[in-house]
TINU-159550 format. One record per residue (C-alpha): residue in one letter; x, y, z. Coordinates in nm, 2 decimals. Layout:
# TINU-159550
PT  resn       u       v       w
PT     A       X       Y       Z
...
This chain:
# TINU-159550
PT  resn       u       v       w
PT     M    9.45   27.08    4.43
PT     G    9.76   26.92    4.29
PT     K    9.97   27.16    4.06
PT     Q    9.82   27.20    3.69
PT     G   10.02   27.13    3.41
PT     F   10.18   27.42    3.27
PT     D   10.09   27.55    2.92
PT     Q   10.31   27.83    2.74
PT     R   10.01   27.89    2.53
PT     T    9.78   28.01    2.81
PT     A   10.02   28.19    3.05
PT     L   10.10   28.43    2.71
PT     A    9.70   28.48    2.67
PT     N    9.66   28.55    3.04
PT     A    9.96   28.82    3.00
PT     L    9.82   29.02    2.76
PT     N    9.50   29.02    2.90
PT     T    9.40   29.32    3.06
PT     S    9.05   29.24    3.17
PT     G    9.13   29.03    3.43
PT     V    8.95   28.74    3.34
PT     A    9.13   28.45    3.26
PT     K    9.12   28.34    2.91
PT     A    9.12   28.00    2.74
PT     P    9.43   27.89    2.52
PT     P    9.34   28.01    2.15
PT     P    9.28   27.70    1.95
PT     K    9.57   27.48    1.79
PT     K    9.64   27.53    1.44
PT     E    9.56   27.18    1.26
PT     A    9.83   27.08    1.05
PT     P    9.67   26.96    0.70
PT     A    9.58   26.62    0.64
PT     P    9.81   26.42    0.42
PT     A    9.61   26.31    0.09
PT     P    9.51   26.00    0.06
PT     V    9.75   25.73   -0.07
PT     A    9.59   25.51   -0.32
PT     P    9.67   25.18   -0.21
PT     K    9.92   24.96   -0.42
PT     K    9.74   24.68   -0.64
PT     K    9.85   24.35   -0.47
PT     E   10.11   24.17   -0.68
PT     I   10.03   23.81   -0.73
PT     A   10.36   23.56   -0.76
PT     P   10.36   23.38   -1.04
PT     E   10.28   23.01   -1.02
PT     P   10.56   22.76   -0.98
PT     A   10.65   22.58   -1.31
PT     Q   10.60   22.22   -1.29
PT     K   10.91   22.03   -1.29
PT     T   10.91   21.75   -1.55
PT     K   11.05   21.39   -1.58
PT     K   11.37   21.54   -1.73
PT     D   11.40   21.78   -1.45
PT     F   11.39   21.50   -1.16
PT     E   11.63   21.34   -1.41
PT     D   11.89   21.58   -1.42
PT     E   11.87   21.68   -1.04
PT     Q   11.92   21.34   -0.93
PT     R   12.22   21.27   -1.18
PT     Q   12.39   21.55   -1.04
PT     F   12.28   21.43   -0.65
PT     V   12.47   21.15   -0.77
PT     Q   12.76   21.30   -0.95
PT     A   12.81   21.52   -0.62
PT     N   12.79   21.19   -0.38
PT     E   13.05   20.99   -0.63
PT     R   13.28   21.31   -0.60
PT     Q   13.24   21.33   -0.23
PT     K   13.33   20.93   -0.21
PT     A   13.61   20.95   -0.48
PT     Q   13.76   21.22   -0.31
PT     F   13.74   21.04    0.05
PT     Y   13.92   20.78   -0.12
PT     V   14.19   21.02   -0.27
PT     D   14.25   21.18    0.09
PT     E   14.28   20.87    0.26
PT     A   14.55   20.70    0.00
PT     A   14.71   21.03    0.07
PT     K   14.72   20.95    0.45
PT     K   14.84   20.63    0.39
PT     V   15.17   20.74    0.18
PT     S   15.21   20.97    0.41
PT     G   15.17   20.78    0.74
PT     R   15.40   20.53    0.58
PT     R   15.24   20.24    0.79
PT     E   15.40   19.85    0.71
PT     A   15.14   19.64    0.53
PT     D   15.09   19.41    0.78
PT     S   14.89   19.68    0.97
PT     A   14.77   19.94    0.71
PT     V   14.42   19.94    0.51
PT     T   14.29   20.02    0.21
PT     Y   13.99   20.15    0.21
PT     V   13.70   20.01   -0.08
PT     E   13.31   20.02   -0.18
PT     D   13.16   19.78   -0.03
PT     K   12.95   19.60   -0.26
PT     D   12.61   19.56   -0.09
PT     S   12.64   19.94    0.11
PT     R   12.81   20.10   -0.13
PT     K   12.97   20.29    0.14
PT     P   13.35   20.28    0.22
PT     R   13.50   20.02    0.44
PT     A   13.84   19.90    0.53
PT     V   14.04   19.63    0.38
PT     S   14.35   19.51    0.55
PT     D   14.64   19.52    0.28
PT     L   14.74   19.17    0.33
PT     S   14.38   19.02    0.29
PT     D   14.26   18.72   -0.01
PT     Y   13.99   18.97   -0.05
PT     W   14.29   19.12   -0.26
PT     K   14.37   18.80   -0.43
PT     S   14.21   18.71   -0.80
PT     D   14.21   18.42   -1.02
PT     I   14.51   18.44   -1.23
PT     G   14.47   18.14   -1.43
PT     I   14.85   18.03   -1.44
PT     L   14.92   17.69   -1.51
PT     P   15.21   17.47   -1.41
PT     F   15.52   17.41   -1.62
PT     T   15.63   17.08   -1.70
PT     P   15.93   16.92   -1.86
PT     D   15.82   16.92   -2.22
PT     D   15.72   17.29   -2.18
PT     N   16.14   17.35   -2.21
PT     V   16.30   17.51   -2.51
PT     G   16.67   17.38   -2.64
PT     A   16.70   17.05   -2.46
PT     A   16.85   16.75   -2.63
PT     D   16.61   16.56   -2.70
PT     D   16.37   16.88   -2.85
PT     E   16.29   16.66   -3.11
PT     A   16.09   16.42   -2.91
PT     D   15.75   16.32   -3.14
PT     D   15.51   16.38   -2.87
PT     V   15.59   16.73   -2.83
PT     D   15.38   17.00   -3.05
PT     P   15.61   17.30   -3.08
PT     Q   15.30   17.50   -3.14
PT     D   15.13   17.41   -2.86
PT     R   15.46   17.45   -2.64
PT     L   15.45   17.81   -2.77
PT     E   15.11   17.86   -2.69
PT     F   15.17   17.75   -2.34
PT     L   15.49   17.96   -2.35
PT     S   15.30   18.27   -2.43
PT     H   15.01   18.20   -2.14
PT     F   15.27   18.12   -1.90
PT     N   15.45   18.46   -2.02
PT     E   15.15   18.71   -2.01
PT     K   15.04   18.59   -1.61
PT     L   15.41   18.63   -1.52
PT     E   15.38   18.99   -1.63
PT     V   15.06   19.04   -1.47
PT     L   15.20   18.92   -1.12
PT     L   15.46   19.14   -1.18
PT     R   15.24   19.42   -1.26
PT     L   15.04   19.44   -0.90
PT     K   15.07   19.68   -0.66
PT     F   15.27   19.59   -0.36
PT     H   14.97   19.48   -0.14
PT     V   14.82   19.34   -0.43
PT     F   15.13   19.14   -0.53
PT     W   15.22   18.99   -0.18
PT     S   14.81   18.89   -0.08
PT     Q   14.81   18.71   -0.44
PT     F   15.12   18.49   -0.32
PT     I   15.05   18.42    0.04
PT     Y   14.71   18.35   -0.03
PT     D   14.71   18.19   -0.39
PT     D   14.87   17.83   -0.39
PT     Q   14.82   17.80   -0.76
PT     V   15.06   18.10   -0.81
PT     R   15.31   17.96   -0.62
PT     R   15.29   17.59   -0.72
PT     S   15.30   17.73   -1.12
PT     L   15.64   17.90   -0.99
PT     D   15.77   17.59   -0.80
PT     S   15.74   17.39   -1.11
PT     Y   15.92   17.64   -1.35
PT     L   16.21   17.57   -1.09
PT     R   16.16   17.23   -1.06
PT     F   16.17   17.16   -1.43
PT     C   16.35   17.45   -1.57
PT     L   16.69   17.34   -1.80
PT     R   17.00   17.39   -1.64
PT     S   17.30   17.51   -1.85
PT     Y   17.44   17.07   -1.88
PT     D   17.12   16.99   -2.04
PT     V   17.14   17.25   -2.33
PT     S   17.27   17.02   -2.62
PT     D   17.63   17.12   -2.79
PT     G   17.65   17.43   -2.55
PT     E   17.45   17.60   -2.83
PT     P   17.16   17.83   -2.76
PT     P   16.83   17.71   -2.79
PT     G   16.69   17.63   -3.15
PT     A   17.05   17.78   -3.34
PT     R   16.96   17.42   -3.56
PT     N   16.62   17.61   -3.67
PT     E   16.68   17.97   -3.72
PT     Q   16.47   17.97   -4.06
PT     D   16.23   17.81   -3.84
PT     L   15.96   18.10   -3.74
PT     V   15.76   17.88   -3.42
PT     A   16.14   17.77   -3.32
PT     V   16.29   18.14   -3.28
PT     E   15.94   18.25   -3.12
PT     E   15.94   18.01   -2.88
PT     E   16.33   18.11   -2.82
PT     K   16.25   18.49   -2.78
PT     V   15.93   18.35   -2.54
PT     A   16.10   18.13   -2.32
PT     R   16.39   18.42   -2.28
PT     E   16.13   18.63   -2.15
PT     V   16.00   18.38   -1.90
PT     S   16.28   18.32   -1.75
PT     R   16.38   18.71   -1.73
PT     R   16.02   18.72   -1.57
PT     V   16.02   18.42   -1.32
PT     L   16.35   18.61   -1.20
PT     A   16.21   18.92   -1.17
PT     L   15.93   18.77   -0.92
PT     Y   16.15   18.59   -0.74
PT     T   16.36   18.91   -0.65
PT     R   16.04   19.11   -0.60
PT     L   15.96   18.81   -0.34
PT     S   16.32   18.82   -0.19
PT     R   16.25   19.18   -0.05
PT     S   16.02   19.35    0.22
PT     E   16.03   19.73    0.07
PT     E   15.97   19.86   -0.26
PT     S   15.94   20.25   -0.14
PT     A   15.88   20.40    0.18
PT     H   15.56   20.39    0.19
PT     E   15.50   20.08    0.05
PT     F   15.70   19.76    0.26
PT     I   15.63   19.47    0.54
PT     S   15.81   19.48    0.85
PT     D   16.09   19.25    0.92
PT     G   15.89   18.99    1.18
PT     K   15.61   18.97    0.92
PT     F   15.82   18.89    0.64
PT     A   16.03   18.67    0.76
PT     N   15.71   18.41    0.87
PT     V   15.54   18.50    0.53
PT     I   15.80   18.41    0.31
PT     Y   15.88   18.06    0.59
PT     D   15.54   17.98    0.64
PT     N   15.37   17.96    0.30
PT     N   15.69   17.81    0.14
PT     I   15.70   18.13   -0.05
PT     F   16.11   18.02   -0.02
PT     D   16.27   17.68    0.08
PT     I   16.63   17.60    0.04
PT     P   16.55   17.38   -0.26
PT     K   16.38   17.68   -0.46
PT     L   16.72   17.86   -0.33
PT     I   16.96   17.61   -0.48
PT     D   16.72   17.62   -0.77
PT     L   16.76   17.99   -0.83
PT     C   17.15   17.97   -0.82
PT     A   17.16   17.71   -1.06
PT     I   16.89   17.81   -1.29
PT     Y   17.02   18.24   -1.29
PT     G   17.39   18.18   -1.14
PT     D   17.60   18.22   -1.37
PT     S   17.39   18.45   -1.61
PT     N   17.28   18.66   -1.30
PT     R   17.52   18.64   -1.01
PT     I   17.47   18.97   -0.85
PT     A   17.08   18.92   -0.85
PT     V   17.10   18.56   -0.71
PT     T   17.34   18.64   -0.40
PT     K   17.12   18.94   -0.34
PT     I   16.82   18.71   -0.29
PT     V   17.00   18.44   -0.11
PT     H   17.16   18.66    0.11
PT     S   16.82   18.85    0.16
PT     I   16.60   18.49    0.29
PT     F   16.86   18.42    0.49
PT     G   16.93   18.71    0.67
PT     H   16.55   18.77    0.69
PT     Q   16.46   18.45    0.82
PT     P   16.72   18.21    1.03
PT     L   16.52   17.94    1.04
PT     Y   16.62   17.84    0.71
PT     K   16.99   17.78    0.87
PT     D   16.82   17.50    1.03
PT     E   16.68   17.41    0.72
PT     F   16.99   17.39    0.52
PT     E   17.16   17.16    0.73
PT     F   16.85   16.88    0.71
PT     V   16.85   16.93    0.29
PT     V   17.26   16.93    0.29
PT     E   17.26   16.58    0.48
PT     H   17.00   16.41    0.22
PT     M   17.19   16.57    0.00
PT     L   17.54   16.41    0.08
PT     G   17.36   16.08    0.14
PT     G   17.24   16.07   -0.21
PT     L   17.59   16.16   -0.31
PT     H   17.73   15.91   -0.16
PT     Q   17.50   15.66   -0.29
PT     C   17.61   15.72   -0.65
PT     C   17.95   15.60   -0.55
PT     E   17.93   15.19   -0.53
PT     P   17.72   15.12   -0.85
PT     L   17.99   15.35   -1.02
PT     Q   18.24   15.14   -0.93
PT     Q   18.10   14.85   -0.98
PT     A   17.99   14.97   -1.32
PT     S   18.33   15.05   -1.36
PT     G   18.49   14.71   -1.24
PT     G   18.66   14.87   -0.98
PT     S   18.64   14.75   -0.58
PT     T   18.38   14.92   -0.38
PT     G   18.64   14.98   -0.08
PT     S   18.58   15.07    0.30
PT     R   18.46   15.38    0.22
PT     S   18.10   15.25    0.08
PT     T   17.93   15.00    0.37
PT     K   17.58   15.13    0.31
PT     P   17.38   14.89    0.13
PT     A   17.11   15.15    0.04
PT     S   17.30   15.25   -0.33
PT     A   17.22   14.90   -0.43
PT     N   16.87   15.01   -0.52
PT     L   17.01   15.30   -0.80
PT     S   17.13   15.19   -1.15
PT     V   17.40   15.32   -1.30
PT     Q   17.15   15.53   -1.59
PT     D   16.99   15.63   -1.27
PT     C   17.31   15.77   -1.10
PT     M   17.43   15.91   -1.47
PT     A   17.09   16.08   -1.40
PT     F   17.09   16.25   -1.06
PT     L   17.47   16.36   -1.05
PT     P   17.47   16.63   -1.29
PT     D   17.16   16.79   -1.10
PT     I   17.35   16.69   -0.73
PT     L   17.67   16.85   -0.82
PT     S   17.53   17.16   -1.01
PT     C   17.29   17.22   -0.67
PT     F   17.65   17.18   -0.46
PT     I   17.85   17.43   -0.68
PT     A   17.55   17.66   -0.63
PT     I   17.58   17.67   -0.24
PT     F   17.94   17.72   -0.27
PT     C   17.92   18.03   -0.49
PT     F   17.61   18.19   -0.37
PT     F   17.52   18.06    0.04
PT     P   17.63   18.19    0.34
PT     E   17.97   18.09    0.48
PT     E   17.80   17.91    0.78
PT     C   17.62   17.70    0.54
PT     L   17.96   17.59    0.38
PT     E   18.09   17.49    0.70
PT     K   17.83   17.24    0.70
PT     V   17.86   17.09    0.43
PT     I   18.21   17.07    0.51
PT     A   18.17   16.93    0.80
PT     G   17.89   16.71    0.70
PT     K   17.82   16.35    0.76
PT     L   17.93   16.09    0.51
PT     E   17.90   15.75    0.70
PT     G   18.10   15.47    0.57
PT     V   18.36   15.72    0.42
PT     T   18.71   15.75    0.59
PT     S   18.97   16.04    0.50
PT     T   19.34   15.95    0.54
PT     P   19.48   16.28    0.68
PT     I   19.75   16.44    0.47
PT     E   20.06   16.61    0.59
PT     G   20.06   17.00    0.60
PT     A   20.26   17.29    0.62
PT     D   20.21   17.33    1.03
PT     G   20.27   16.94    1.05
PT     E   19.92   16.87    1.14
PT     G   19.70   16.65    0.93
PT     V   19.47   16.80    0.64
PT     S   19.15   16.60    0.66
PT     L   18.84   16.59    0.34
PT     P   18.63   16.34    0.35
PT     L   18.43   16.53    0.07
PT     A   18.74   16.56   -0.08
PT     D   18.83   16.20   -0.09
PT     L   18.47   16.13   -0.21
PT     M   18.49   16.31   -0.51
PT     V   18.83   16.17   -0.58
PT     E   18.66   15.82   -0.58
PT     L   18.37   15.90   -0.85
PT     H   18.64   16.04   -1.05
PT     D   18.80   15.76   -1.05
PT     A   18.49   15.51   -1.13
PT     L   18.41   15.74   -1.36
PT     M   18.74   15.75   -1.59
PT     A   18.73   15.38   -1.55
PT     M   18.40   15.39   -1.68
PT     S   18.53   15.61   -1.97
PT     R   18.78   15.35   -2.11
PT     Q   18.49   15.12   -2.13
PT     E   18.32   15.10   -2.50
PT     E   17.99   15.18   -2.39
PT     W   18.11   15.54   -2.21
PT     A   18.38   15.61   -2.43
PT     S   18.24   15.93   -2.61
PT     S   17.93   15.99   -2.33
PT     V   17.87   16.33   -2.32
PT     V   17.69   16.30   -2.01
PT     L   18.01   16.13   -1.84
PT     E   18.24   16.38   -1.99
PT     T   17.97   16.70   -1.83
PT     I   17.97   16.51   -1.47
PT     C   18.37   16.51   -1.49
PT     T   18.34   16.90   -1.53
PT     L   18.09   16.93   -1.24
PT     L   18.26   16.73   -1.05
PT     S   18.58   16.89   -1.13
PT     R   18.48   17.23   -1.01
PT     F   18.26   17.09   -0.71
PT     L   18.57   16.98   -0.62
PT     G   18.79   17.30   -0.65
PT     L   18.55   17.46   -0.45
PT     V   18.61   17.24   -0.19
PT     L   18.95   17.29   -0.18
PT     G   18.93   17.66   -0.25
PT     Y   18.69   17.72    0.02
PT     R   18.92   17.48    0.28
PT     M   19.27   17.63    0.17
PT     A   19.18   18.02    0.07
PT     P   19.41   18.31    0.16
PT     R   19.23   18.39    0.44
PT     R   19.36   18.08    0.62
PT     G   19.68   18.22    0.63
PT     A   19.97   18.16    0.38
PT     S   20.04   17.81    0.53
PT     A   19.70   17.73    0.34
PT     F   19.85   17.69    0.00
PT     Q   20.14   17.46    0.09
PT     D   19.83   17.28    0.19
PT     L   19.66   17.29   -0.12
PT     L   20.01   17.18   -0.29
PT     A   20.02   16.87   -0.02
PT     W   19.65   16.73   -0.10
PT     L   19.75   16.80   -0.51
PT     G   20.09   16.61   -0.45
PT     A   19.90   16.29   -0.28
PT     Q   19.72   16.26   -0.58
PT     S   20.02   16.27   -0.79
PT     E   19.90   15.91   -0.98
PT     R   19.58   16.05   -1.09
PT     S   19.68   16.28   -1.36
PT     A   19.33   16.28   -1.51
PT     L   19.20   16.42   -1.21
PT     L   19.49   16.72   -1.17
PT     N   19.43   16.77   -1.55
PT     D   19.03   16.82   -1.47
PT     L   19.09   17.07   -1.19
PT     G   19.31   17.27   -1.36
PT     K   19.09   17.33   -1.65
PT     H   18.75   17.32   -1.49
PT     G   18.86   17.36   -1.07
PT     L   19.12   17.58   -0.95
PT     E   19.12   17.86   -1.19
PT     S   18.93   18.09   -0.92
PT     T   19.09   17.93   -0.66
PT     A   19.47   18.01   -0.81
PT     M   19.36   18.38   -0.90
PT     E   19.24   18.46   -0.54
PT     W   19.58   18.33   -0.42
PT     L   19.78   18.58   -0.68
PT     A   19.59   18.83   -0.56
PT     S   19.66   18.76   -0.19
PT     G   20.02   18.87   -0.27
PT     L   20.11   18.53   -0.01
PT     V   20.25   18.33   -0.31
PT     D   20.51   18.44   -0.55
PT     D   20.59   18.29   -0.89
PT     A   20.76   17.98   -0.82
PT     Q   20.49   17.86   -0.62
PT     L   20.25   17.91   -0.86
PT     D   20.50   17.73   -1.10
PT     F   20.48   17.44   -0.89
PT     L   20.08   17.43   -0.87
PT     E   20.06   17.44   -1.25
PT     E   20.33   17.14   -1.25
PT     L   20.10   16.96   -1.07
PT     C   19.74   17.07   -1.28
PT     G   19.90   17.22   -1.58
PT     P   19.80   17.56   -1.68
PT     V   19.60   17.71   -1.46
PT     L   19.62   18.08   -1.52
PT     P   19.52   18.22   -1.80
PT     A   19.79   18.36   -1.99
PT     G   19.89   18.74   -1.90
PT     E   19.69   18.70   -1.54
PT     R   20.03   18.68   -1.33
PT     K   20.13   19.04   -1.44
PT     R   19.80   19.18   -1.45
PT     G   19.72   19.02   -1.10
PT     R   20.04   19.12   -0.92
PT     R   19.96   19.49   -1.03
PT     V   19.63   19.49   -0.88
PT     Q   19.68   19.26   -0.60
PT     A   19.56   19.36   -0.24
PT     P   19.77   19.45    0.08
PT     V   19.74   19.19    0.34
PT     P   19.77   19.29    0.71
PT     K   20.00   19.08    0.86
PT     S   19.84   19.07    1.19
PT     T   19.66   18.81    1.05
PT     G   19.78   18.70    0.66
PT     A   19.40   18.70    0.57
PT     A   19.37   18.81    0.16
PT     T   19.16   19.11    0.12
PT     A   19.04   18.94   -0.23
PT     G   18.78   18.66   -0.20
PT     G   18.76   18.61    0.10
PT     G   18.48   18.39    0.28
PT     G   18.38   18.20   -0.02
PT     G   17.95   18.19    0.04
PT     G   17.92   18.43   -0.24
PT     P   18.03   18.66   -0.52
PT     G   18.21   18.99   -0.36
């Protein structure tokens, strides 16, 4: 048998038993049974209240609002990433809500998606305020004021557009570009305003006229602001177009071209010299193709200037001379030439005041078929030949002969043309005979002027309108003395303002001996 289990109680009972008969262990004391616990009553859960229609609507609204907040936050986060990422507009995207799926989708920053119907209308010659023929019967001042106000409002809308929306509008909206171009074409130039008075000075009591003047000034200011903005590839650290894309955009979409740049200079050059200079040099700096276009345009301009010579010579009773060998100008009337010359001369003046120096070289070296120039011996013994200057002399001779005729004796147009021609001729001489070309260039200038000694009217006009800036440049250079300046004024009359010589001597810039070039005035392409 196996080993029995050990029980302490049995062992104790047997140990105390003296009878020798094994006893069974005493019975175990059973623990008292616990009192019965009354069963808990089962709690019956209340039935959920049935949702009303309003509850469903509130839940739906909260769900939609949560989604909208999430979506709005997504757009905010993406915009922040875009700013911090500083990507150019030609590769950046902006997230917008898709109209069909209502989900965000990426749209290129330069895209016709951003274009809107601005509703701007073209500018016409009748929309000008202050022209010499401002009292034309067929122009209603009230209608003109309404158009100018509408035009002004649309310009303001364009200026307020965000950077990438602004550029997308101009890239993809032909109407906007045409409207701005029409303003540059038909806007009054300074010589178009009668008597040199501010527009509407005759009608200060006319409320419509006063309002017209105010709106016209705002239109002019905003057009310049638009072209200034268009000339910049960057507005902030995160709003910019890459240089390559910018160059292609302004050229391929005709946002700028050479006639537009010339018009900007002619309209705004006198009153906004710094802004215009920055526009022109920014465009040429970004897109070299404009230099090739300039060469093509200037050849046509020189040809047009040359064609005006023969009709005016015929009207003055003079000979056409050997310089005019092309018969094309026979189709131009004297009236055509007199209407054309102020515009073409102001364009050349604008070029000399604001365009880069290499453009001026192309004007000076431009072809003038049929024009021969007699070289004048300069200070170094070599001949000084300026065909363009000789053409100006020829035109001035014809205009002076016409001024002695009764028909043109008191012509304001003829006087304006003579002033512009003298200014242009002074710029040509000042560029070719500037201090930067050395001290001998001043002697070349005196030699050229001396060769025109029989043309007292031309020399007087040059003294009044053409040579002041050149004389100031020579004075500031320190390369000429008072005796040389006295001889200049003997030829042309007073050139420098009274007291300017003393002041100029005090502020003259030092000239490097190695080059003899003046530090003031420099290259002549644009203002310093």
